[in-house]
Residue, then its C-alpha position, 0 to 999 in steps of 0.5 A: m766869676t760867671d757862676t750860673l747860665p748865662r751869668p749870675v747876679l752876685n752879692g758881696h759875698n761872691e754867692p748867687q742871690v736867691s730870691l725868697l718866694k712867699f707862698a700864700p696860706a692854702p685855701a680851705i677845703d670847702d673853698a678850694p678852686p676847681e681842679v684845672e686840667a694840666v696841659d702835659r696830661p697823657d691824655n691830652p692830644l695837643a700836650d706836645w704842641l702846647t708845652v713850651p720847652d724851658v729852654p733860652i730862645l737866644p744863645a748866651w752870647a746874644r742875650s744882651a747889647a753888651s754881650l752881642k757887642a763884645n762877641t762881634v768885636a771879638l770876631g772882628r778882632l780874630c779875622a783881622w789877626h788871621t789876615r795879618y798872620h797869613l799876609l805876613r806868610t804870603p812869600k812862604y805860601a807862594w813858594r809852597a803853592a808852586w811846589l804843590a802845583t807841580k806835584g798836582l800837575w804830576r798827579a793830574v797827568r798821571g790821572l789823565w794818562p789812562t784817559l788819553t790812552a783809551h786804558d778803558q778799551t785796551a783790556a778787551v783789545k788784548a783779550l780779542r788779540a789773544q783770541v786771534k792768535a789762537k784761532p788764526d783761520d777764525v774769520d769773524l774773531a779777526v774782523r771784531y779785533a780789527l773793528l775794535h783796535r780801530e775804535r780804540t785808536l780813533a778814541r786815542r786820536w780824538r783825545w789827544g787832538a783834544a788835549a793838544t788843542a786845549v793846551a795850544a789854545a792856552a798858550v795862544g790865549w796866555a801869549l795874547a792876554p795882558l799881564p794882569a790876565q796872565a797873572g789871573m790865568l796862572a792863578a786859575a791854573a795853579v790853585p786847583l793844581a795846588y789843591l790837587g798836589r796837597g796832602e796830609d804832611v804839606q797843607l798850602l796854608d798854616n793852621p795857626t792857634p791864635p792866643l787867647r786874648v784873640d780867640m778861645s776855643a773848646q779844643q784849647l780847654n779840652d786839651a788843657l784839662r787833659a794835660a792837667g789830668l782831669l780828662k782821660a786820654g783816648k785810644g789811638d786817634d780818639d782824643g778821649p772824653r770832653v767837657t760839655c760847654v753849657m755856654g761859650p767860650v764866649r767874650d765877656g768883658n776883658g777876657w773869655a767866659v765858659i761854663f762846662d761840665l765834666p764828663k761822667g765816668g771820669g771820677k772828677t769834680a769841680a773842686d778837682v778843676l779848682a785845685k788844678r788852676t795853676a796847671i790849667a793856666a800853664e796849659l792855656g799859656v796864660d798866668e794863674i792870676q788871669v784864670i778865675a774859676a769857681r763851682v757853679r751851685a744848684a741854686a744857679g743851675g749848677n751841680a758838683g761837676r759844673v765849673s765857670m771859668w773866665v780867662a782874662d786877656d792880660d793881668p786884671y789887677l794892674g792899671a790905675p787904681v780905682p778911688s774909693p766912692l767914700v771920698k765923694a760921699d756926704r754920708f754913709s750908714v754902716w747897716e749898708p754893705i760897704p763899698f770894697g773894691q772890684d773883682a777881675r771882670g770889674n764888677r763891684i764888690t761891697v762887704p756887709v760889716m754888720w754882725q760880722s768880725l774881719f781880719f786882714g793879712g798879708l805881707p808888709r807894703r802890700g796895702k793891707t793897712f790901706t785896704q783895712r781903713l776902707m772899713t774904718a772910712a765907712g764908719l766915719l761918715d756915719p755919725y752913729v758909729r764909735h771908734y776904738v782904734a789901736d795901732g801896734k806899729g804906732g806909725a802915721d797911718w792911723m794917726p788922722m783918727k785922733a779927730v774921731a776915735h772914742r779911744l786911740v792907742m799908738g804903739a806897743e810900748d808899756d804904756a801903750v799896752e796898758a792903754l790897750k788892756a784898759m780900752l778892752k776892759e772898757l769895751l767888755t763893760e760896755m758889751e755887757r751893759r748893751f746886753v742888759l739894755l737889749r734883754g730889757l726892751p720889749v719885742s716890739v722894739c728888739p725883736e731879734g734881741k740885736l741892735t737896730p738903727a732905731i735903738v741906736e738913735k733912740y737909745n743913744v748906743p752907737v755901732i762900735f768899731v774896734t780897729i786894731d792894726e799890727l795885732q802881733e805887736y802887742f802879743t809880742a810885746m806882752e808877758k804870757d799872763d797878759r797875752d792870754q787875758v788880752i786874747n780872751d778879751l778879744c775872743r769875747i769881743a769877736r764872738r758875742g760883740p756883733a749882736a751888740g753892735f760890735i764890728s771887729n776889724f783886726a789886721s795882722q802879718r803873717p798870723d801863725a799860732d805864736s803871733v795871732p792864736t788860732k782860737l782868735r782867727e777861727i772865729i772871724t767871719l770875713r778875712y782878707c789877705t794880700q800876697v803871702v809867700d806860700q799857701t801855708s801863709s794864705d791858709m793861716v789868713l784865710g782859713k785851713g784848706k782855702a788854698a786848695q779850694g782856689a782861695d790862694a793869696s801866694v799867687l799874687s805878686e809884689d805888683h798887686r798892691g792892694t789886691g787880695v783874696l776876700v773870703t766870705g764864707p765857707a766856699s765863697f771867695v773872691t779876688v778883689r783889687a780893693d779901692f784906693l784911699p790914700g792918707p790925705d784923703f783918710s785924714e780928710l774923712c776923718q775931719r768930716g767925721r769929727a764935724l759929723r759927730v759934733k753936729h749930732g752930739q756924738l764926738t766922745g772920748d779921746a777925741v773931745g780933748d784932742v787939741t791937735a785934732a781941734a786945730d785941724q778942725a779949725g784950720v789953725t796951724i800948730a808946729p808939726v813937731l809939737s802936734d806929733c809930740l802931743d800924739v805919741m805922748r797921748h798915754t803918758d804925762r811925761m816921757h824921756t827925750v830918748d824914748l820921745l825921739d824913738r817914737l817920733v821916728n816911728v811916726d815919721e822916719d823921713r822928718y825925724g830919722d836924723w834928729d837928736a836931743e838938741r834939734l828936738a829942744a831948739e824945734l820945741d822951743r820955736a814951737g813955744v814950748q816952755r819946759t818947767t823941768k828938763q828932767v822927768k822921772v819914769d819908771g825910778k829913772n830921772l833923765a832928760g825929757y818932757r811933761r805933756a802938760d808943758l807941750e799942751a801949754a804951747v797950744p793956742a788958748e782959742l783951741l783949749l777953749a774950743a775943746r773945753r766947750v766941746e767937752a761941756a756940751p751934752s755928750t753921748e757918754a752921759a746918756t750912754d752911761t744913764p740910758s732911759g729905762p726900757a721898762a718905761e719905753g716899753a709901756 
């Protein structure tokens, strides 16, 4: 949204960038320069002449080549629209012109009649006639009457003669002129007569109102604000108070931009305009998704009553998705803002994630997980980022992370819940260890007590991404005590972790108090919400009262996949169409991330011994059923066949939806699995099942060898467990 005049420079937080001016220290009194006389002193006679007004030289629409071109094209489009509009109504205008010309002829004759009859002399003639009748013996009076009467008669004759001559000449000219000239003569006579016959009730041409995509006027804006109750109605024919357009309406991209000040005395503020966005859109004749409004803050030259509004020609969030630039990037540093998407006007939106925590929410199948993966994808291309991932759904969305993740928890079954609890305890231990390390570093190395890129590489403490998807699945699967403990652990990580290089990246569906507690949601700094059912659900994700400020994800439709509202601060938000990162591209990024970590000696944890990930990296094909079975059994060494089939269906319903125990046994047998036992004991139940060791034995030996070589290589974990002494480094 345009938040300043003529247009602000927005950062990823949708806030105007403010230059920080550095002032030199004041000189000593003895060294002070001599006083310079100010130009604008009252006693300076040249003050008015020398003072340069602080106003732009060019209007807003002419300050850039792009704006000049856009508004020139808009003017041409408006002229073309009016031309088509009136050409289609030519027959209607012809009949109307004939009627108005007839009325005009009658008005012309009625207006000329006093002149033709010398009405200006009639009053004097009648007066003398009355005097003559009163004094019939007065010869002088009779002579004066006769002369005046004769003068009026001669005037009538000359005037009627001139009129008859003009009519005869016109008739002869009409008869002798060719047809095109006759048409011209007819038009020359009809146009002024039709103009004379016009009135307030009937006009020759219709007065159209072009659609907003063609034109936008200040009158339309005032009418819409007045209808929405933001402007007072006038008395009588007066429209009432009007807004002051500081800029525009001008053409800006694929829409119209306008900056206006609300009139004083009405008691309305910019916040009232934002709350009435839907009503304003209805009055303008567009969908509310096409109206982007924001306050203009003081830093951008605004005030509490100044609003920046942009109205798109069409839905700005539809069309072909924009591929993520991360797909073609070789490396990326998470210390830089992450490319996230585009706003309605096509401006690139980036999100800085260092020292932040993120929360994603929204309805299923609206692109929530795809958008959340953008943050993780950026971390894949930074070898000094360690990933801890948990997916409560246990589907295929996060399965490619097995190639990179230090810890990967899939599903919300009992074994997965235990794995999540162990992962959080490991994270808390690592967080405390890092704080001890940072406290021991000298100020020259760690000036603010926080992680820096130099510390990351020197002390081998990589940035940690804590990614948890479908958070509500874990909470609903836990007992109350475990649930409370996990919530407290997550709160500690989200609250204290950023200073130690922890980036929390959580996602859930409608996060009510039962599924995601308020005390966890309220400490998240950055929030993103795709479509939800109502404003209450939107506020649950984005924060209480955000919908009233204009940050309302309930206005999005089911067609807006991958589009959501991003809140970056108490009063900063923007609707973003997130970059598109499909599953195959994400899988390829995971493989590149694994190669980067192997190269820099940063491959750790579960990813080191993951044979399926090693197979993907080496380009060796493993039977998909074997790979999927190893993935779903990563948290347990044995599993009943019934449970294994259920989890396979969760991973890929299209493939495993109609499988039974016989089909699974046959496919694993073809994959080379030799079962040492067909019965396994889990939780005291001895049923048909599989052992993970039997599945791993079917993996090609060269892959196991490669995994062991990577695991035996110098690992970051050893360096992390026994870091160099900070005191020695400081010395």
